[in-house]
N, C-alpha and C positions, 0 to 999 in steps of 0.2 A: 582542460574543461571536464575529460572525461573520470578524472581522478574524483574532483569534486562533487561528483554525483552520489558518492559516497559519504559527504560533508554536510553539516548542519549550520548553518548560520547562527553561531554564537554571539551574544549581547551580554551587557555585565548591568547588573540593579546597583542602584547604592553609588555611584559616583555622581558629581557635579557636572554641568553641560562642558565645563569648560576642561577639565581634566583627562588627562590620557590614561586610559585602561590598558594593562599589561594583561594579555590571554596566554596559559600556558598549559601546554601537556606532555607528558613523556613516553616513550616506546623502551619497554622492555625488550633489549632487542635478543633474538633467539639463537643468535650465531654468535661468532668474535667477531668485533670489527673488522680484523681482517680478512674475512670470509665475503664482505660486502664489494659487492661488482658493480652497483649503481645506487644510488641514491637521487630522489628529486623530491621538490618541495613546489606542489601548486597552491596557490593562495588568491584571493579576491576581497574587496570588502566595502560594505556601506559604510564609507568616512576614507580615510587615509591610513596606510600604516607602514611600518616596518619589522622585518623577521631577523629573529635572532635564533641560532644552532648552538646548543650549550654555551650561550651567553657571547657569542661571535657574531658579529652581523652578517647576514647572509644577502650578497651581493650589494651593489651601490645604489637602489634605484631610492628614488625620494618621491613622497605625495604619492606612491601607489594605492590605487592602479589605476591613478590620473583621472581627468574628467572626461566623460563622454555622457550620450544623454541615457542617464543611468536609468529609466523606466523600461528601457527596449535592449540597450546595451551596456553590458560592465564586463570591462575586460579582466584576463586572467592572466595572471605572471606565474611564468613558470622557473625554477633556477635547479640546476645543478648542484646537490651538495655533498657527492660522493667521496671529493676529498676531506672534505668537512668531519663525515661520520667515521670515515676508516682514520682517521687520524685524534681522534676523542678518547677519551679515556674512559673506563668503567663501562658498565651492561645496559645504562641507561641512557638512552637521546632526549635530550629537553629541545622541544621547540616553544618560542615563545613570539608574541608579535604583540608590538605598542599600536594602539589603536585611539587615532584621533578624529577631530571634527570634518576637515579639508572642505571640499566642496559639497559634499554630501550633507552636511547639516552645518554650513557656514554663514548662515544670515545676509543670504548673498544679494546683491542689487541695490542701487543707490534709494536715494530718496525714502531710505527706512523700509525698504522690501522686506527685509529677514527672509529671503525665501530659502526655505530648505526641502530637500529631498525627504526628509523623513525627519521622526524625531530622535530615533536612536541609531549609535551606529552598532556596527556587526562585522565578523570576522569569520570567513568559509577559509581553511586550509586543509592540506593533506600532506604528510610525510610519507612517500613511498619507498622502502629499501628492499635490494633485490639479493639475494646470497647469490655464492657459486655454485650452489645446486640446484638454482631454479626457485628457491624459496622465498616468496613475497611479504613482507608484513607493511603493514598501514598503520598510521596516526592521523586521525581525521579529525576534525573540529565536531564534538559532540557533548549532548546536554545530556550526560549521563552519570554525571560526577567524575569523570576522571579529566575535566579540565577546570583550572582554577582561574580566578579575575584578583586584581589589586590594582592600586595606584600608584602611581609613581612619581619622580621629582619633577614632573610636567605638569603642573597645576591649573593652568591657565593655556587653551590653543585655539587660534584663532587667523582665518587666513587673512583678514583685515585689520582686527585688533592687535595681533601678537600673540608673544608667549611668553609667559612667565614659569621659570624654572628654579625650584629650590633644591640647591646642593645637599643640602641638611637631609634630606631625603634618600638621597644615593646609595648610602649604607646602611638603611633600615628595611626590613619587611614593609612593604605598602597596606594602606589598609583594604582588608579583604572585603571583595563584593562577590554576590552572589551572581551565578551563571546559569541563565537559560536559552531558550531555542527562541530567536527572533523572527520578525516576521519576514519573508522573501518569496519572491516570485521566480521561479525559472523560467517561464515562459515570457515573450515580449507580446502577449497577446493579439501576434499577428501569425501565430501556428510557429511561428520560431524559438529558438533559443537565444534567453538572455545573458548567459555568460559567452562569451565571446573571446578567441585568441586575442592576444596584443598585438595591435597593428603596428602601432605609432613607435618610435624609440621611447624608452622611460625617461622621467626627469633626472638629472643626474648634477652633481657638482662640474663646473666647466672650468672654472679657474680661482684663481686667489689673487685680490689685490691688496696691497700696504698703503697705509695712510700716507698723503701726501704732504698733510700739516695739518697741525693741533693748536689751535689757540683759543683765547679766550674774549668771547664775544662783548658788544658794549653794555649788555645787561648783565654778564658777569657768568653767563653758561659756558662749558667747555665742548667747543666743537671739532668736528672731523672732517677733513675732506679726504676723499678718498681718489680723487682727480677723473672720475667718471661715472657716469649716471648708469646705475646697474638693478639687475633683480638679484634678489636671494638675500641675503643674512649677514648679520656679525658674528665671527668668531672672536670669545675674547678670553685671554688668559688674567686673572684676577688673582694679585696679590693677598695673600691673606694671614690671620692671625689668630687665635683662640677667642680674641676679644672681640672680632667683627663678625663672627655667628649671627646671622640673623641681618647683617646690614645689607641693602639693596643697592646695585647700580643698574640704573633705568638706563634705556636707550631710544630715544627718540628720532624717526629717519625723516627725510622729506628730499627731494630733488634739488631743490633752489634756495637759495638765502634771499632774504627781502629787509632791507633795513637793516643787514648786518648780522640777524637774528636767523633761526632755522625759519624757512617758508612752509608751513603745514597748511595752510588755508585751502589748498587746492587738493586736500587729502579728504576733504568734508569729512564724513561720520566714520572714516577710516582711523582708529589710533596709531596705529605701525609704531607700537610700542613694546620693547622687550624689557622683561626684569628678571635680572638674575640673583639670587637670595645666595650670600656666601654661605659656607659651611663652616669655617674657622680652620680650616688646613691650609698648610702654606701659599698653594695655588689653587684656583677653582676655573676648568676651562669648561666655558658655556657656548653651545651653540645650537641655536634651534633648529628646527626640522618640521615641525608642522604648520610653518606660516613661511610666507615670503613677502618681501618690501619691495618697493622701486625705491632707490636712493643713490645719491652721492654724498650727502652730509649726514653726519649722526651728530644729535646732542647726546653727551654723555654725561650723568649725574651719580656721583657717590664713589668712583672709582678711587680708590686709595694709593695715587702716586701722581706723579707730575706729568708733563705733558709728553716728556721724552719718553717716560714709562708707558704711557698709554700709548702713543704711536709705536711703540713695540709690542703691546700687547693685542693690538686690535687687528683683526683681518677682513676683507671684506670677501665672503665668500659668491661668485657668482654661479648662479642655477637657473637651469633651462632643460629644454628636452635636448637629447643627446642628436645635437643633427651636424652632418659633416659640411664643413666649410668646401665650397664649391668653386666660386667665382672671385675674384679679386681684380683690382682697378686701382691704377696712381696715374696722375698726369701732373703736368706741370704748375698748376694752380692748387700750391697747398688750401685753399679754403673749401675745392670740389673735392679734394682727397678726404678732408673733414665730413664734408657731406656725407659721402660716402660711409666712412667710418661711422656717422651719427645712424644712417638706415641699417648697418649692420649690427650696431648695438641695440638697437630698436627692435630688431628681429629676433635676437638673441633673448631678450627680456620677455617680451610679450609672445613668441612662440614656447609657451610653458605648456604642455599638455593638449592646449589649444590655442588658436590664433586668435587674442585678447586685442581689445583696443588700448588699454593701459594696462598697467602693471601695480599702480602704487593706491588709487582713490578705494573707495568704496563702489567700485564697480568691476573692472577685469574680467570683463564678459566677451564672448563668443562675439563680437559684431560683425554682420556679415557684410557690409558694405567697405568696411577698412579691407578685409582682405581680398573682397571681391576685385578692387582697383590695385593692390599692393602684391598681389600671388606670381607675376610676372617677375617683378623684383625680387621676391623670396626666392623663385625657384632656381635664380643665377646666382645668389650670394651664399645659400646654403642647398643640400641635397632635401627636398622636402615633401619626394614623392608618396613616402609612406607615412608622414606627417599630416599632411592635408589630405591623403587618400580615407586615413582613419575618422578626419574631421567630416569631410566629406557623406561618409558611411550614416552619420548622424542627421545631415540635411532632410533628407527624405522620410526617417523616421520621425522628427519633429511635423514634417509636411502633413503627413498623412493621419497625426493625431491633432489638424486645424480643421475647425468647421469650413472653412475657406479654402484648406489645401496649400495656403501660402507659404512660403519661406519666410521664417519669424526672421526679425530684424537680430537675434541674437542666438547664435548655436553653440553648445547647448542651450534651449530655451527654460531656463531656470526661471525666469520671471514670470512663467504661468504659474509659478506657488507662490506668489508674492502674496506676503501678510500686511497690507497697510492699516495703519490706522487712522480709518476713514476712507473716503473714495480715492481712487488713486491721481495722483498729482499730473501724470498725463495719459491721452488719451491711447487706445486699444488701437495701432496701427494694422493695416492690411499689407497686401502686397505692395512694395517699395521697390520702385525704380534701382538699380544699382545692387541695393542691400538684397533683394529676391534674386537679380541677377548673377550674385555669387554660385547660387547651383549651376550656371552656364559657365560663366566666365572662370572660375577658379578650374573646373576640369579642362577650360582651353588652355589655361597656361600650362596646366599639366600634361596634355598630351602634346603643347608645342616644344616644351622642356625636355619631355622624355619619351615621346612617341611610343605608348604604351599602349597597344590597341585591347588589351585586355582590361587595365585599368579603365579606358574609356567606355568601354562595353559594361562596366560598372556603374561609372558614372551615369550611364545613360539614360537610365530610367529618373533620377534626379531632374535630370534635364529638362525630360519630358512633361515630370509634373509641374516644374516650374511654368512652363509655357501653357500648360493646361490652366493653371492658377491665374493666367493674367489676361488670357484670352477673354472670359467673359466680362472683363472690366473695359475691353474696347468699347468707345463710342461706334454708333452705326457709319461714324466717317471712318473709321480703321485706326483711330488715334488712341494713344491711352493719355486721358487727359482729364481723367476724374479723379475726385478722393485727395486726400492729404498727401505730399510727397516732403521726402527729407530732400529729395535732389541736389544741388549742387551747396550742401551743405557745407558751415564754414566759409562760404563767400567772405573775403577780408572787408567786404563793402556792408555785410549785413548785420545788424545789430548785437550787439555782445550775447543779450540775453533772447535771441530771436534767429538762431545760427543757421535757420531755415529759410529764411526772408530774403534769398540771395537775387541776383538781378537776371539769370538764367530764367525763362519760361519754363515751368516743370514739367507740361507738356511736352514740349521739345526734348527734355533730357531723359522722360520717361519713355517717349516714344521711339527715338533712336537707339537708348538702352537697350530696351527691348527686341527691336530690330537686330541688333548685335548678336542679342542670344539666340534667335531664333535662323539668322542665317548660319550659326557656331551648329545649333540642333541639325539643321538640314544637311552640313557638312558631316558632321557625325552618323548620322543615318546612312548615307551613301556609304563613309567606311566601312560602315559593320554591316551592310546587308539590307538595311530596310527600307528596302525601295519604296513601297506607299508613302510611311513617314518622311522618306526626303521630299517626293513629289508637293505631299501636303503642306509642309514648313518653305520650301520654296515658293509656295504661292502666298503662304502669308507672310512670308519676309516681304515678298514684290509690293503686298496691299501695304504694307505698312510704311514701304519708302514712298507711293504712291501719295500714300494720304499725307505723309509728314512732308512732300513737297507743293503739295495743294495748298495746303494749311498755313506751313511756316516759310517757306522761302519765297521772297518778294522780290522785285525791281522798284528802287527808290525812283524818286521823280529823275528827271534828266539832268537836272541841276545841284543833284546831291553832292554833297565835296567827300566822293567816297572814291573817285578814279571812273575809269570809264564804265565800267558795267553795272554800278549801282545796285549791286545784288546784297540782298536783306535776310539773314534767318531772323526768324522773330525773337525780340530782345534786345538783338545787337548787341551781344556782349562776348568775351573770349570763349567763354565755357562753348554756347550754341554753337560757334564756327568750328572748335576744336573736335565737338561729336560730331556734328555733321561731316566733316570732313575725313576722320578716323573713320567713323561707323559705316561708311558708303552709303550715306541718305542723299549723297547729289550726282548730276551726271558730272564728266569730264571737265567741262569747259566751268560747269560751276564750282567745282573743287576749286580749281585756282583762283578764281576770284573769291570763293569764301577763304581760302587763305591769306588773298591781298588783302582783303578787309580786316582777318585777325591780325596782320602784321601793324594795318594800322591803327587798329586799339591798343596792341601792346607798347607800341611807339608812343601813342599819346600817353600812357598811363607811365611813362619815365621806365618803361620797362621793368615797372614794379608788377608782382603778381597780382590779377585780378579773379581769381577762379577759386573754386573750392573742390569738394570731394570729387566731384562728378568731373571738373574740367581739367584738374592739376595732371593727373598723369597722359594729357594727350595733347596739352597745347604745343610743348614742345616739338611732338611728332609732327602736327599738323603744317608748323613753320617750315622747319628742315627739309621736309618730303616734298615741299613745294616752293623750293629756291629762296627760302626767308633764312638761310644758315646764320648770317650774322646777327638777326633780331632776334633768333634762339638762344644762341649764345649770351647775347647781351641779357636776355632774360635770366638764364642760369647763373650769371655772373655779377648780376645786381647785388649789392649790399645793404641798399635801403629797405625799409619796412614797407610793404610785406613783401619778404623776398625769401628764396630758400638759404641765401648766404648771410641775411641779415640774422639768424639765428646761431648760423655759424660764427658771426662776428660779437655776437652778445655770450659767447662762450659754452653753447650749447655742446653736447658731446652725444644726444640723441633728437631724433626728429621729435618736433613739438607738433602738440593738438593745434591749435592755433597758430598761424602766422604772426601773432601779437602775444603768445603766451607768455611773454616777459616784455613787458613796454620798456622804450629807449632810456627811460629814467630809471631803470631797475627795478619797476613795481611790477608785483604778479597784476595780469589782464584782471578787469574785475569782474568777468563773469562767472558765473557759478560754475561752469564747466572749463577746467583748464588743466592740461597734464602736460608733461614735460617729456613723456616718452610715448610716443603716437606714431607708428609707424607710417600710416597711411598718406600723407603729403610727401612722403620719401619715396612715394612710386616714381618721382622722375629720374631715379637712378635707373629704370629698365631703359630708358631714353640713353643714359648717360653710357652705359655700357654698350649698348647696338650702335647708336650713332658715334657720339664722340670716341667712347674704345674699338667701334668697327667690328662687333664680334657680334655677327647675327646666325638664327636657325635658318637656311633655304629650305628645311624638310623637317617634320616634328623629330624631337631627339637628335637634332644635329647630323642627322644621316647624310646631308649634305650641309655646309655650310655658307654663308654669304660674309665675304671679309670686305666691309664696305665703310673703310674711316670717313668722317666727314669733318676737317678742321673746321676750326671759324678762330676767330678774333679773340686772343685771351689766354688760348690754349696751346702751347707749342710743340708738346709730345704727349703720349699716351700710350701705356702698358697695359691689357687686358688680358686676363687668360681664365680658361675655365675647364674643371674635371668634368667633361661633359659624358653623358651614357657610350660616346664611342671613343674615348678618351681624352687627354688633355690636348686643347686647343689654345696656341697663343699669337695676341697680334699685338705688335708694336709699331708706333709710328713717330716722326720727328719731321717736323717742318723747319727747314734752315734754308737761308739764303737764295729764296724762289723755289727750292725745292722740297719735295714730299717723299722721303723716304718709308717704306713700309715692309716691315718681315712677319711673316705667316710661319706658322709651326703648325702642323696637320699630323693627327694619329693617321698610323700606316693605312693605305688605301681609301681614306676618306676624302670624298673630291669637295673642292672648293671652287666658288667664283669667286674673283678678287675684281673690287670696281673702282677704280682709283678718281680723285675730282675733275679730271679733264677728260673723263668719257671713256678712259682704259678700260676694258676688260679681259680677264686671261681666266683660263680653267686651270687649276692644277688639281694635283691630285698626291695625298700626302707628304710628308717630309717638309723640309726647310725651303724657303721661297721668300727672294725680296725682290722688290717691284718700286720703283721709282717715276715721278712724273714732276711735272713745272705745277706749281700755285702761283 
């Protein structure tokens, strides 16, 4: 960051909005290259960029600097280029950067929001070279005539629209552009610096998949299936000839097929189309890198070869933030294994710089509700400590610049820059249960998974700010029961065009969710030594719980057909019981009664899912922790629509946004909002890993482990492993012949409590352990 204090943000005039610009500068070395002992580059951009040194790529980062709340946090990337400088030839070093629109000038948002952070892109960069005698030279971006700008072969670039690459322009100089200093704020408006170190891992290529099938559709289109719904782009080697110069190969991307054709309707305003213009050479290799698509299927037009040649020439490049896989799970039921795979692939695709809702349509935003419920699952599957920490740093930035101080429904909140033609097509919303609760629930998930007290301290101000933004909204009775709530979003019984019209009373959802946030805030305050905060927050949590029970917990008539207790939670649906039980809203005897009523509702629904965003992560927990293991398993293993395994039975390879994003007849849900890569409903995998798999943290960061597999009907064995902060933990169990065998592997010195279904409990420390019991 200090290096960039010497740099000027450069922009180029004369390029069209879609053209990628190349900015270049040269440094005349004052010593031989062999005298260089270190060389580094620091750079960032308003836009996205990649770097080259003497024509060779610098690093493997893509779409740098990534997406943050740009108004207040712009990440700086640093690269060690010592070897590249020393290995080069001649006395001049050339640093160049390709600069595209990215999120900065992306026309982002749904309903033609066309949200940009700025009208022009720009680059900040410095190359620093240090010699063996201590001398230092620097090349910094400057508007003094030392830097040049030109167009290149990328003539259109858009995250939503795609990329147009003209290979004829690769071997000729680009159109010269004028260079000037661009508008740039170095301060964040709060007395801090806008330039910040890179916290989250960069976006990079993750793997490459080959075409699994190429065929002709009923309409005559050429379609390619890469076998997996993914996020990234296509790399294509196109055979050519001189007479093909100027010919175009067009690639359209989609997640599903409908009627045997590419199913593009869910993309809405996103063209998701790449166009490759041939040079006339024997082979042109195309790979876009200033866009990304969510897709499994590609429609290819203009490829000069047959289906076999296309299958050989095409590769799907998977792109995402560089996250380390930490958790794995397998069991005897292949459909559950596929559900877990779908959750993993959904996270891989949507954890691209920020945790997004979806990666394919004209949205791809950091919706807070999705990550609020999914964070525990995410933290098991991958090491997301830095990734979500970076995102959480943006949350209070956005809050502090809102009049109501609330957590916005998307972070970064680019929608505040929307430019609609006419009135906005949706009302502005204030604090939202679950969505705003992300400010507390995501830190809770990170604290549980990693046990990092310093990070908890860093997130604590955002937790408090969320509490402060909601407290004034409570009614005199202590309930959060006013204002529009998204609440149990996408309840399967809600109308397709009104997904907020759920069965669950919004006040029940909001009050219970806020109680969970306040209770965690009180715990965090105690851990951090903020005793006054802890006392105040404990009182607030008690007030919320008392108000909830007074307003929403009832006793039905004596003749109600619900068992002996007759306990009811307002609106009497699965979500309200799941939240009341899991969020500590009830007395002990009431909890069991509520879980019993929940089991009745699940069974009466034929074990098909009846919950949306709010209830889905918790319904199986509420059941299995209160004696309804069989009901929880049957809910998990149901294949009828709506259910988790319905999507799997329909061929899904990622988690869907709606329970019925694709209808049983193979047609796409008629709702205006349908995605086939939306991880939120995959939050059940947290329960799968901890209850079916049996691997739970007994203390934050797995300093102590609880091994408690809970077998149920339909699954006879499970194997779960986690590379935790304390080391690798493995739990394997098998049920056979009326006996359950459990094998546990722990890092040296790590204690665990092993609890078996027959009530046997045993404390163990480190190493390998095997236990058995009758089932």
